[in-house]
Structure formats: structure tokens, C-alpha cells
Backbone as CSV, one residue per row, in Angstrom:
resi,resn,N_x,N_y,N_z,CA_x,CA_y,CA_z,C_x,C_y,C_z
1,MET,-31.347,-35.638,64.431,-32.670,-36.321,65.073,-33.038,-37.769,64.930
2,GLN,-33.891,-38.335,65.731,-34.125,-39.892,65.842,-35.527,-39.796,64.880
3,ASP,-35.383,-41.039,64.448,-36.522,-41.302,63.564,-37.877,-41.312,64.203
4,GLU,-37.935,-41.713,65.377,-39.378,-41.933,66.096,-39.577,-40.618,66.831
5,ALA,-38.825,-39.410,66.434,-38.972,-38.349,66.665,-39.986,-37.700,65.640
6,PHE,-40.194,-38.274,64.515,-40.714,-37.831,63.544,-42.425,-38.341,63.494
7,MET,-43.057,-37.198,63.564,-44.851,-38.151,63.424,-45.267,-38.401,62.076
8,ASN,-45.812,-39.746,62.237,-46.594,-40.504,60.815,-47.531,-39.533,60.380
9,PRO,-47.640,-39.115,59.030,-48.732,-38.375,58.263,-50.007,-38.723,58.770
10,ALA,-49.935,-40.258,58.882,-51.236,-40.903,59.615,-51.940,-40.436,60.724
11,VAL,-50.805,-40.444,61.764,-50.871,-40.270,62.905,-51.079,-38.694,63.134
12,LEU,-50.763,-37.896,62.469,-50.919,-36.483,62.479,-52.038,-35.998,61.976
13,ILE,-52.864,-36.537,60.826,-54.033,-36.102,60.557,-55.254,-36.808,61.493
14,ALA,-55.215,-37.974,61.999,-55.861,-38.455,62.981,-55.649,-37.488,64.095
15,SER,-54.728,-36.983,64.372,-54.824,-36.162,66.057,-55.204,-34.889,65.742
16,ILE,-55.111,-34.360,64.257,-55.872,-33.219,64.047,-57.226,-33.172,63.825
17,TYR,-57.812,-34.234,63.546,-59.216,-34.363,63.308,-59.709,-34.866,64.855
18,VAL,-59.069,-35.541,65.722,-59.493,-35.417,66.880,-59.603,-34.024,67.779
19,PHE,-58.624,-33.007,67.446,-58.421,-31.703,67.845,-59.915,-31.200,67.541
20,ALA,-59.942,-30.882,65.913,-60.648,-30.317,65.421,-62.287,-30.830,65.698
21,LEU,-62.511,-31.925,66.180,-63.793,-32.818,66.630,-63.995,-32.287,68.096
22,ALA,-63.066,-32.505,69.005,-63.093,-32.082,70.255,-63.433,-30.471,70.593
23,ALA,-62.765,-29.834,69.461,-62.894,-28.125,69.865,-64.492,-27.780,69.467
24,PHE,-65.051,-28.439,68.462,-66.451,-28.287,67.818,-67.528,-28.724,68.699
25,LEU,-67.073,-29.906,69.535,-68.069,-30.407,70.466,-68.041,-29.469,71.632
26,GLY,-66.730,-29.183,72.159,-66.801,-28.396,73.428,-67.722,-27.263,73.093
27,TYR,-67.372,-26.677,71.996,-68.072,-25.514,71.536,-69.691,-25.313,71.945
28,GLN,-70.068,-26.710,71.193,-71.642,-27.190,71.332,-71.982,-27.193,72.530
29,VAL,-71.386,-27.606,73.243,-71.947,-28.191,74.387,-71.822,-26.824,75.356
30,ILE,-70.747,-26.186,75.426,-70.760,-24.827,76.364,-71.754,-23.990,75.893
31,SER,-72.108,-23.728,74.450,-72.980,-22.928,74.110,-74.412,-23.359,74.578
32,ARG,-74.858,-24.366,74.898,-76.161,-24.715,75.377,-76.518,-24.837,76.674
33,VAL,-75.369,-24.528,77.743,-75.195,-24.338,79.042,-76.252,-23.333,79.756
34,PRO,-77.371,-23.704,80.467,-77.914,-22.538,81.022,-77.346,-22.137,81.941
35,PRO,-77.363,-20.206,82.440,-76.925,-19.772,82.816,-76.756,-20.351,84.479
36,LEU,-77.656,-21.158,85.098,-77.708,-21.505,86.049,-76.789,-22.310,86.498
37,LEU,-76.073,-23.375,85.494,-75.255,-24.169,85.516,-73.926,-23.802,85.180
38,HIS,-73.393,-22.531,85.078,-72.434,-22.069,84.510,-71.523,-22.149,85.873
39,THR,-71.799,-22.090,87.144,-70.765,-22.060,88.050,-70.456,-23.566,88.287
40,PRO,-70.985,-24.702,88.194,-70.750,-26.029,88.336,-69.651,-26.469,87.342
41,LEU,-70.188,-25.959,85.947,-69.462,-26.289,84.923,-67.993,-25.455,84.999
42,MET,-67.880,-24.217,85.637,-66.882,-23.720,85.647,-65.572,-24.810,86.666
43,ALA,-66.290,-25.035,87.607,-65.771,-25.716,88.833,-65.164,-27.489,88.101
44,ALA,-65.664,-27.918,87.167,-65.355,-29.240,86.626,-63.996,-28.523,85.083
45,THR,-64.566,-27.324,84.851,-63.418,-26.878,83.937,-62.021,-26.644,84.620
46,ASN,-62.087,-26.311,85.498,-60.909,-26.016,86.497,-60.369,-27.179,86.676
47,ALA,-60.898,-27.846,87.187,-60.339,-29.358,87.303,-59.646,-30.434,86.217
48,ILE,-60.218,-30.164,84.892,-59.821,-30.382,83.728,-58.417,-29.478,83.427
49,SER,-58.553,-28.492,83.724,-57.533,-27.355,83.379,-56.494,-27.859,84.745
50,GLY,-56.390,-28.468,85.544,-55.488,-28.281,86.544,-55.020,-29.899,85.942
51,ILE,-55.671,-30.954,85.486,-55.178,-32.120,84.904,-54.050,-31.959,83.809
52,SER,-54.307,-30.904,83.031,-53.388,-30.393,81.633,-52.341,-29.583,82.188
53,LEU,-52.371,-28.844,83.165,-51.556,-28.537,84.076,-50.289,-29.768,84.372
54,ILE,-50.740,-30.652,84.972,-50.160,-31.814,85.578,-49.377,-32.350,84.451
55,GLY,-49.868,-32.497,83.387,-49.502,-33.404,82.325,-48.456,-32.271,81.351
56,SER,-48.619,-30.985,81.544,-47.614,-29.956,80.685,-46.243,-29.914,81.685
57,ILE,-46.601,-30.151,83.004,-45.354,-30.423,83.596,-44.518,-31.374,83.522
58,VAL,-45.195,-32.603,83.296,-44.522,-33.630,83.015,-44.094,-33.727,81.716
59,ILE,-44.501,-32.959,80.517,-44.014,-33.043,79.096,-42.748,-32.013,79.353
60,ALA,-42.969,-30.942,80.229,-41.849,-29.741,80.052,-40.623,-30.514,81.089
61,GLY,-40.514,-31.212,81.702,-39.584,-32.307,82.418,-38.658,-33.293,81.965
62,SER,-39.401,-33.760,80.677,-39.359,-35.144,80.177,-37.783,-34.809,79.618
63,HIS,-37.668,-33.772,78.960,-36.113,-33.796,78.236,-35.968,-34.815,77.068
64,HIS,-37.438,-34.894,76.450,-36.768,-35.366,75.270,-36.043,-34.546,73.968
65,SER,-36.489,-33.663,73.748,-35.925,-32.546,73.250,-35.887,-31.097,74.010
66,ARG,-35.186,-30.087,73.026,-35.482,-28.784,73.416,-36.592,-28.118,72.997
67,LEU,-37.438,-28.702,71.744,-38.364,-28.388,71.317,-39.813,-28.808,72.454
68,ALA,-39.620,-30.055,72.732,-40.495,-30.560,73.727,-40.480,-29.575,74.823
69,THR,-39.547,-29.152,75.614,-38.937,-28.671,76.697,-39.642,-27.364,76.505
70,ALA,-39.551,-26.571,75.485,-39.547,-25.252,75.373,-40.992,-25.242,75.069
71,LEU,-41.947,-25.947,74.528,-43.570,-26.209,74.204,-44.093,-26.737,75.695
72,GLY,-43.577,-27.646,76.424,-43.713,-27.756,77.599,-43.990,-26.495,78.575
73,PHE,-43.202,-25.810,78.434,-42.988,-24.541,79.510,-44.031,-23.701,79.096
74,ILE,-44.354,-23.218,77.321,-45.402,-22.669,77.191,-46.705,-23.156,77.609
75,ALA,-46.546,-24.810,77.352,-48.367,-25.272,77.984,-48.488,-25.041,79.321
76,VAL,-47.311,-25.317,80.364,-47.028,-25.084,81.905,-47.839,-23.432,81.868
77,THR,-47.317,-22.423,81.361,-47.559,-21.287,81.434,-49.001,-21.010,81.156
78,THR,-49.597,-21.631,80.304,-50.928,-21.064,79.550,-51.629,-21.742,80.529
79,ALA,-51.411,-23.107,80.807,-52.569,-23.902,81.793,-52.485,-23.303,83.332
80,THR,-51.500,-22.592,83.613,-51.281,-21.982,84.923,-52.439,-20.589,84.980
81,ILE,-52.162,-19.766,83.709,-53.173,-18.593,83.649,-54.683,-19.220,83.406
82,ASN,-55.131,-20.272,82.951,-56.227,-20.993,82.664,-56.664,-21.056,83.923
83,VAL,-55.993,-21.808,85.117,-56.728,-22.282,86.123,-56.763,-21.176,87.123
84,VAL,-55.600,-20.183,87.330,-56.182,-19.357,88.185,-56.930,-17.978,87.652
85,GLY,-56.990,-17.883,86.273,-58.319,-17.288,85.941,-59.519,-17.722,86.082
86,GLY,-59.328,-19.020,85.909,-60.999,-19.776,86.227,-61.585,-20.115,87.519
87,PHE,-60.665,-19.816,88.414,-60.770,-19.797,89.910,-61.102,-18.519,90.253
88,GLY,-60.469,-17.404,89.538,-60.979,-16.267,89.819,-62.541,-15.997,89.223
89,ILE,-62.719,-16.075,88.194,-64.095,-16.395,87.369,-65.144,-16.885,88.378
90,THR,-64.892,-18.283,89.034,-65.479,-19.205,89.563,-65.853,-18.188,90.912
91,ASP,-64.849,-17.617,91.316,-65.461,-16.814,92.845,-66.135,-15.321,92.735
92,ARG,-65.930,-14.705,91.779,-66.778,-13.767,91.211,-68.260,-14.477,90.960
93,MET,-68.389,-15.303,90.324,-69.592,-15.732,89.982,-70.186,-16.508,91.134
94,LEU,-69.692,-16.847,92.265,-70.206,-17.371,93.451,-70.296,-16.245,94.357
95,LYS,-69.994,-14.871,94.309,-70.125,-14.199,95.204,-71.468,-13.371,94.660
96,MET,-72.013,-13.545,93.679,-73.051,-13.004,92.977,-74.416,-13.767,93.716
97,PHE,-74.151,-14.751,94.336,-75.275,-15.668,94.544,-75.339,-15.689,96.228
98,GLN,-74.645,-15.168,96.940,-74.212,-14.484,98.469,-75.606,-13.730,98.586
99,LYS,-76.110,-13.737,99.944,-77.013,-12.618,100.452,-76.237,-11.632,100.681
100,ARG,-76.781,-10.251,100.644,-75.964,-9.338,101.206,-76.551,-9.049,102.390
101,GLN,-75.413,-8.453,103.340,-75.685,-8.482,104.711,-76.448,-6.807,104.745
102,PRO,-77.041,-6.662,105.538,-76.973,-5.118,106.035,-76.356,-4.546,106.388
103,ALA,-75.737,-3.071,106.182,-74.773,-2.413,106.662,-75.059,-2.601,108.138
104,ALA,-74.095,-2.621,108.879,-74.425,-2.299,110.524,-74.881,-0.933,110.809
105,LYS,-75.804,-0.652,111.561,-76.155,0.760,112.099,-74.935,1.102,113.249
106,VAL,-74.846,2.450,113.100,-73.900,3.174,113.986,-74.931,3.546,114.914
107,VAL,-74.363,3.374,116.448,-75.252,3.647,117.619,-74.211,5.190,117.915
108,GLN,-75.208,6.091,117.896,-74.591,7.282,118.478,-74.996,7.280,120.057
109,LYS,-73.989,8.129,120.865,-74.316,8.286,122.012,-74.428,9.728,122.443
């Protein structure tokens, strides 16, 4: 393996710190969102998931190492599931706000 493939311990600790802080902050923000704003929030989350999908495709195709390609493939798979599931949930939420049309009356002759 190449020397630059190994991560410096200080960089690793900083990365874990940023990840933990982002996870905590994300949980706090999402848990305080009123129900009326869930649909726009889901749309924004789907856009962010789309960006992570593009990033994971780039990593999967970069051919740095077999591990990077395997992790990139896993990231592509999970990001795709996240995007598709997010749009499915958003669609169901939007259907809740649509007006229901009355059933058409059948005219008998």
C-alpha cells in the first residue's frame, strides 16, 4: 500500500468529531421541525441525498483501491435507496394534502 493511503490519526479524529457533531446537530434540527414543514424538509433532504449519490458514484468509479471501490458501491446502493424512499415518502405526504374528489354518480336509465 502507498503511504498516502493511510489516514493521519489527527485527521481521523477530526473527521470523527465532525461526523458526530453533524449527526447530533442534524437530529436536534429534525426533531424540532413542526409537522407542517415536514414535506418541504423532505424535499430538501432528497436533494442532499442526490448530491451524496453523485459523490458516491465518483468515489466508486475512482479506482483508488479495491476497498474504495467496494465502499463506493455500498454508498451508491444506500444513497439510491435513500433517494427513492425519500421521494416515495414525500409523494405519500403530498397526497395527504390533496382535496378528495367526490365519487362520480352513476346515472341509471
